[in-house]
TORTIGU-483534 format. One line per 4 residues: number of its first residue (from 1); their letters; for each residue x, y, z of N, C-alpha, C, CB. Coordinates in steps of 0.1 Angstrom, whole numbers. Atoms other than C-alpha are relative to their C-alpha. Glycine has a CB too. Layout:
N
NUM	a	X,Y,Z,X,Y,Z,X,Y,Z,X,Y,Z  ...;
This chain:
170
1	makn	6,-6,12,-92,167,324,-13,6,3,-1,-10,-11  12,-7,-3,-119,192,326,-12,-5,-8,2,15,-3  12,5,7,-154,182,318,-6,11,-8,-11,-6,10  7,-10,8,-173,199,290,-14,3,6,-2,-5,-15;
5	tpad	13,-4,-5,-203,219,301,-10,1,-11,1,13,8  10,-1,11,-235,221,281,3,12,-9,-14,1,5  -3,-12,7,-224,256,271,12,-3,-10,3,12,9  -12,3,9,-190,243,258,-5,-8,-12,11,-9,9;
9	vent	5,8,11,-208,217,237,-8,8,-10,-8,-11,5  8,-8,9,-233,241,223,8,10,-8,-10,7,8  -8,-10,6,-205,266,214,11,-6,-9,6,10,10  -10,7,8,-183,240,197,-3,1,-14,2,-14,5;
13	eayd	1,-1,14,-176,246,161,-3,-13,-6,12,6,-7  4,13,7,-190,219,138,13,-5,-7,-11,2,-11  -11,7,7,-165,194,123,-1,3,-15,0,-16,3  0,-4,14,-156,206,88,8,-10,-8,6,14,-3;
17	plnc	-7,10,7,-148,175,67,8,5,-12,-9,-11,-4  -7,-6,11,-136,198,39,13,6,4,-9,10,-7  -12,-5,-5,-109,211,61,7,-9,9,-3,14,7  -6,11,-8,-97,178,75,10,-8,-8,-11,-8,6;
21	thta	-10,7,8,-65,163,63,-3,-15,-1,14,1,5  4,14,0,-76,128,73,-11,-4,-9,-3,-5,15  12,2,9,-110,130,55,5,1,-14,-11,10,4  -4,-2,14,-94,144,24,9,-11,-6,8,14,-1;
25	lrva	-8,11,4,-68,117,23,-7,-13,-2,12,-2,9  8,12,1,-93,89,29,-8,0,-13,-9,-2,12  8,-1,11,-116,101,2,8,-1,-13,-8,14,0  -9,2,12,-87,105,-23,6,-14,-1,12,10,2;
29	srql	-5,14,0,-74,71,-13,-10,-10,-6,4,-4,13  11,8,6,-107,55,-20,-2,2,-15,-14,3,7  1,-3,14,-110,72,-53,11,-6,-9,-1,15,-3  -11,6,7,-75,62,-64,0,-15,0,13,5,6;
33	tqly	1,15,-1,-80,26,-51,-10,-5,-11,-4,-5,14  10,4,10,-111,23,-73,6,1,-14,-13,8,2  -6,-2,13,-93,37,-103,10,-11,-4,7,14,-1  -11,11,2,-63,13,-99,-7,-14,0,10,1,12;
37	ddal	7,13,1,-86,-17,-91,-6,-2,-14,-11,-1,10  6,1,13,-105,-10,-123,10,-2,-11,-8,12,-3  -10,1,10,-74,-5,-144,8,-13,0,10,12,2  -8,12,-1,-57,-36,-131,-8,-13,-1,7,-1,14;
41	apag	9,11,1,-87,-59,-134,4,-10,-11,-15,4,-2  -4,9,11,-75,-73,-168,12,-9,4,3,7,-12  -11,8,-5,-44,-86,-150,-4,-10,11,11,9,4  5,9,-11,-65,-104,-124,4,3,13,4,-13,-3;
45	vtsg	-4,-3,-14,-52,-85,-94,-7,14,4,15,1,1  4,-12,-5,-65,-57,-72,12,9,2,-8,-2,13  -11,-9,-2,-44,-26,-64,8,-5,13,-5,14,3  -7,5,-11,-36,-41,-30,9,-12,-3,-9,-4,11;
49	qalv	-8,12,4,-25,-75,-45,11,4,-9,-10,-10,-7  -10,-4,9,-5,-56,-71,12,5,8,-5,12,-9  -11,-5,-8,16,-40,-44,8,-12,6,-5,9,12  -7,13,-6,23,-75,-28,8,-6,-11,-11,-10,6;
53	vari	-8,7,11,33,-91,-61,12,8,-5,-9,-4,-12  -11,-9,4,54,-61,-71,12,-1,10,-5,14,-2  -10,1,-10,73,-63,-38,7,-14,-1,-6,3,14  -6,13,1,78,-100,-42,10,-1,-12,-11,-11,-1;
57	demg	-8,-1,12,91,-95,-77,13,8,3,-8,6,-12  -11,-9,-4,114,-66,-65,10,-6,9,-6,13,6  -9,6,-10,128,-87,-37,5,-14,-4,-8,-1,13  -6,12,5,139,-116,-59,-9,-12,0,12,-4,9;
61	gapg	9,11,-1,108,-136,-59,-6,-5,-14,-11,4,8  4,5,13,106,-143,-97,2,-16,1,9,7,-12  -2,15,0,102,-180,-105,15,-4,-2,-8,-5,-12  -14,5,0,135,-198,-98,8,8,10,6,1,-14;
65	gtgp	-7,-8,-11,145,-171,-72,-3,-6,13,-3,15,-1  3,5,-14,146,-176,-35,-12,8,6,12,2,9  11,-7,-5,120,-149,-28,3,6,14,-12,-9,0  -1,-5,-13,117,-128,3,-6,-8,11,-5,14,1;
69	slqa	6,6,-12,110,-142,37,-13,7,2,9,-1,13  12,-7,-3,75,-134,48,2,11,10,-11,-10,6  -4,-11,-10,90,-114,77,5,12,-8,10,-5,10  -5,-11,8,110,-93,52,-10,7,-9,12,-5,-8;
73	lakr	10,-5,8,81,-89,29,-10,9,8,-7,-11,-7  9,-8,-9,58,-77,57,6,13,4,-4,-8,13  -7,-13,-3,84,-52,68,0,9,-11,13,-4,5  -1,-9,12,88,-38,33,-14,5,-3,5,-8,-12;
77	lsiq	13,-5,2,50,-35,30,-5,8,12,-8,-11,-3  4,-7,-13,48,-19,65,-13,-6,5,-2,14,-3  13,7,-6,21,-45,76,4,-11,9,-9,-5,-12  -3,11,-9,19,-71,103,0,-13,-8,-11,-1,11;
81	isal	-1,13,7,27,-107,93,-14,-6,-2,10,-10,8  14,6,1,-9,-117,100,-8,6,-12,-8,2,13  6,-7,12,-21,-91,74,6,-5,-13,2,15,1  -6,5,12,4,-104,49,-5,-14,-3,16,0,2;
85	thal	5,13,3,-6,-140,53,-15,0,-5,1,-9,12  14,-2,5,-42,-129,48,0,5,-14,-8,10,10  0,-5,14,-33,-109,17,6,-10,-10,9,12,0  -6,10,9,-13,-139,3,-10,-11,-4,12,-6,7;
89	rplv	9,11,3,-42,-164,5,-6,0,-14,-11,1,10  5,0,13,-60,-153,-26,10,-1,-12,-9,11,-3  -11,0,10,-27,-149,-45,4,-15,-2,12,9,4  -4,14,-1,-18,-185,-35,-11,-8,-7,3,-4,14;
93	rdgl	12,7,6,-53,-198,-43,-1,1,-15,-12,5,7  1,-3,14,-53,-182,-77,13,-4,-8,-2,15,-2  -12,5,8,-18,-197,-86,10,11,-4,-5,-7,-11  -9,-11,4,1,-164,-87,13,-1,9,-6,14,2;
97	vevv	-11,1,-10,23,-170,-56,1,-13,7,-2,11,11  -2,12,-8,37,-199,-38,8,4,13,9,-11,-7  -7,-2,-13,48,-199,-1,7,-13,2,-10,4,12  -8,12,-1,77,-222,2,9,1,13,10,-2,-13;
101	vdas	-9,0,-12,99,-233,32,14,2,-5,-2,-14,7  -14,-3,3,134,-220,31,8,-13,0,6,11,10  -8,12,1,159,-247,21,10,-1,11,8,-1,-14  -11,1,-10,185,-238,47,-6,2,14,10,11,-2;
105	drrv	6,-2,-13,161,-228,76,-15,-3,-1,3,14,6  14,5,2,128,-247,77,-10,8,8,-1,-15,4  9,-9,-8,114,-221,102,-5,11,-9,7,5,12  2,-12,8,115,-195,75,-9,-4,-13,13,7,-5;
109	krav	8,1,12,88,-192,48,2,11,-10,-15,-1,4  -3,-10,10,94,-174,15,-11,1,-10,13,-3,-7  10,-3,10,71,-159,-11,7,0,-14,-9,13,3  -5,1,13,78,-167,-48,-11,1,-10,8,-13,-2;
113	lteq	11,0,11,58,-158,-79,1,-13,-8,3,13,-10  1,11,9,47,-187,-101,3,6,-14,-13,-8,1  -1,-5,14,52,-185,-139,-12,8,-4,2,-12,-10  13,-8,3,15,-174,-141,0,13,7,-12,-9,5;
117	glkq	-1,-12,-8,21,-149,-113,9,10,-7,5,-3,13  -9,-10,7,51,-134,-132,-7,6,-12,13,-8,-3  7,-5,12,30,-132,-164,-10,11,4,-7,-12,-7  10,-10,-3,2,-114,-147,6,12,6,-10,-7,10;
121	trqm	-8,-11,-6,27,-92,-127,5,9,-12,11,-5,9  -4,-8,11,42,-81,-160,-11,8,-7,7,-8,-10  12,-7,6,7,-73,-175,-4,11,10,-11,-10,-2  4,-10,-10,-1,-54,-142,9,12,-1,0,-6,14;
125	yllw	-9,-11,1,30,-33,-146,-4,9,-12,15,-5,-2  3,-7,12,19,-22,-181,-13,8,3,-2,-9,-12  12,-7,-3,-16,-13,-169,2,11,11,-11,-11,5  -3,-9,-11,-3,4,-137,7,13,-7,10,-6,10;
129	raln	-8,-11,6,21,26,-158,-10,8,-8,11,-6,-9  10,-8,8,-7,36,-182,-9,8,9,-9,-10,-9  8,-8,-9,-29,47,-154,8,11,7,-7,-8,11  -9,-11,-6,0,66,-137,2,11,-10,13,-6,4;
133	erid	-2,-10,10,6,84,-169,-13,9,-2,4,-5,-14  13,-8,1,-31,94,-172,-2,9,12,-12,-10,-1  2,-8,-12,-32,106,-136,10,12,-1,2,-8,12  -10,-11,1,0,126,-142,-5,11,-9,13,-5,-5;
137	avlg	5,-10,10,-16,142,-173,-11,8,6,-4,-8,-13  11,-7,-5,-47,151,-154,4,10,11,-10,-10,5  -5,-8,-11,-29,165,-123,10,11,-5,6,-8,11  -9,-10,5,-3,183,-143,14,-3,4,-3,14,5;
141	egtt	-14,3,-3,35,183,-144,4,4,14,8,7,-10  -6,-2,-14,52,180,-110,-10,-2,11,5,14,0  10,1,-10,19,177,-91,1,-14,7,-14,2,-5  0,13,-6,21,139,-87,12,-2,8,0,-11,-11;
145	eqlr	-12,1,-8,57,141,-75,-2,6,14,12,6,-7  2,-7,-13,46,166,-48,-10,-9,8,-6,14,-3  10,8,-7,16,144,-39,7,-12,6,-11,-4,-9  -7,12,-5,38,113,-35,10,4,11,8,-7,-11;
149	glan	-9,-5,-10,64,133,-16,-7,3,14,7,13,-5  8,-3,-12,38,146,9,-5,-14,7,-12,9,-2  4,13,-6,24,111,13,11,-8,6,-7,-8,-11  -11,7,-6,58,96,19,5,7,13,12,0,-10;
153	lvaa	-3,-7,-12,64,123,45,-9,-4,11,-1,16,-2  9,4,-11,33,114,64,2,-15,3,-15,2,-6  -2,15,-3,41,76,60,13,-3,7,-1,-7,-12  -14,2,-5,77,81,73,0,-4,14,8,13,-2;
157	pgfa	-2,4,-14,89,65,105,2,13,8,12,-10,2  -1,-12,-9,86,91,133,-10,11,-2,13,6,-2  9,-11,2,59,112,117,-10,1,11,-7,-3,-13  11,0,-11,32,102,143,6,5,13,-5,-15,2;
161	etvl	-7,-4,-12,57,107,171,2,15,0,13,-8,2  -2,-14,1,66,141,158,-13,8,2,7,3,-13  13,-7,-1,29,151,155,-4,0,15,-11,-7,-8  5,1,-14,22,139,190,9,8,10,-1,-14,5;
165	segr	-9,-8,-9,52,157,205,0,15,-4,14,-6,-1  1,-14,5,43,189,186,13,6,-6,-5,9,10  -13,-3,6,78,189,170,-2,4,-15,10,-11,1  0,-3,14,86,196,134,10,-9,-8,3,15,-3;
169	lg	-9,8,8,100,173,107,10,8,-7,-8,-9,-9  -10,-7,9,132,183,89,6,11,6,-6,4,-12;
């Protein structure tokens, strides 16, 4: 790899954060996270916790259900198991989620909502929906679907590999 000369450094264009996909997405993500955290506060969960409890609920983790294994839940959330166990700690501490040993395979742990967790999750869904509707109204018809579609494209398996190989998706 060639070394940069002082002239190269002097002639390099400045980084333009207004024309950077990464910067734009990070700033937008922070803003949306704050909006969702504020909106979900009455349900006693943050936006990150809301995603975890919603996935537990979606994967059969209502009270009385078997609930997802922690491995399956981590995979669905696209996070490492260590990050999941860290995210579950406050939910367990606050009585929203229980982590239980699987009845048929004691090596497997499962996440299940408590009755209180289910109640707060249902409240969270109402608050989440209301904020989504407000965001849809502000951005305009069809825009949020486009935004989610582009975000899902970037989050898709293979996106990073395609970018690094200079290929094209689709």
